[in-house]
C-alpha positions, -999 to +999 in steps of 0.1 A: -814+336-651-840+363-653-851+384-624-884+403-618-894+419-585-909+452-573-877+471-578-859+455-607-865+436-640-836+418-657-836+398-689-803+381-697-788+374-731-756+354-731-741+337-761-706+321-760-685+322-791-677+285-785-693+258-764-668+264-736-653+298-728-639+320-700-669+343-700-692+341-670-717+362-652-740+357-623-761+377-599-787+373-572-812+394-554-804+397-517-839+401-503-827+409-467-804+437-479-826+446-509-795+447-531-786+431-564-752+414-561-731+398-588-702+398-611-690+397-647-659+376-654-637+372-684-608+347-683-582+352-710-583+324-735-607+297-749-614+260-744-616+236-715-587+250-694-601+285-696-636+273-688-623+255-657-605+287-646-637+307-651-658+281-631-632+281-603-629+319-602-667+322-602-670+298-573-644+320-553-664+351-562-696+336-549-680+324-517-665+359-512-700+374-513-706+361-478-673+372-464-671+403-442-654+434-456-655+457-486-658+445-522-621+454-526-611+431-497-633+403-511-617+406-546-582+405-530-593+372-513-605+358-546-572+368-563-552+352-535-571+319-539-571+320-577-534+329-582-522+292-580-546+283-609-535+309-633-503+302-652-480+331-663-498+337-695-533+338-680-554+364-662-590+375-658-610+407-657-638+411-632-666+435-625-679+427-589-709+448-578-737+455-553-765+477-565-785+494-537-817+503-555-833+519-524-803+541-516-796+546-554-759+536-552-738+512-572-709+498-552-683+480-573-647+469-576-629+460-608-601+437-616-584+447-649-613+467-662-602+503-662-627+522-683-665+524-680-692+541-700-721+552-678-752+559-698-787+567-687-814+591-699-794+603-729-763+614-710-730+595-710-696+599-695-665+578-693-652+568-659-616+556-653-609+532-624-573+519-621-571+482-610-550+451-613-558+420-634-570+390-614-546+361-612-514+380-620-502+399-589-499+388-553-503+425-542-531+437-564-548+471-565-585+466-560-604+496-545-642+497-540-659+526-558-694+539-553-716+558-578-750+574-576-776+556-597-797+578-619-834+585-612-845+571-645-864+539-646-845+526-676-812+526-693-778+511-696-761+515-663-726+504-670-707+491-700-671+483-697-645+478-723-613+458-723-585+466-747-606+491-767-634+466-774-669+465-758-668+435-735-701+434-715-732+454-709-754+454-678-788+463-691-815+471-666-843+478-691-841+489-727-866+507-749-868+476-772-858+439-768-820+433-768-811+403-790-780+382-794-759+399-821-773+434-815-747+461-817-747+485-787-732+519-795-725+551-776-753+576-783 
C-alpha cells in the first residue's frame, strides 16, 4: 500500500521470487501518535509452509503493535507465540520499527538482522545491532534501539543485509523512481 500525507510519502515496490514466499512487509500511519509503524519480515525458505509461517508471524507482529511495552518486549512476545510454528531448521529475520517524524527519531528492534547501512544526504555509515533470530530461542536477545533521523527530506533511511546480501530497503523518497529489478548500491 502506498502512503501520502503531510509528513511522509511512500511508494512500495515488492516482487516475490515465486508466487508464495516468506517475505512480507507492512506498515501503517498512526494518526493519533503521528508515527509510521511497521515491519519487514523474512522467513527462511520458500513455498506454502514458509508462506504460512510468514502470515502467522506477521499477524503476531500486528497484534503486538497494540500491546504495552517497548518494541523489544513486543518482539519477545511475538517470538514466544511463533516458536511452536517454527521447526528446528526454520527461523525468520525481522525489522520492527516506529518512526517519529515530528521528533526525528527512528525506534526499532531487530530479530536476526545485525548490520544496517544508514544513508542520507550523501553520508553513510554501518551500524551493528546484535540480536537473536525469531523462532529459534526461547530466551532471545531483542533490544530496542533509537536513532536520530536526518534533516534531509529525501533519502534511503535504512537498508539491512542478511548473510552478506542486501535484503530490503526502506525508501522514503528517491531522486528518481525505483523499479523492480533496480540495483541499489552503497554510494
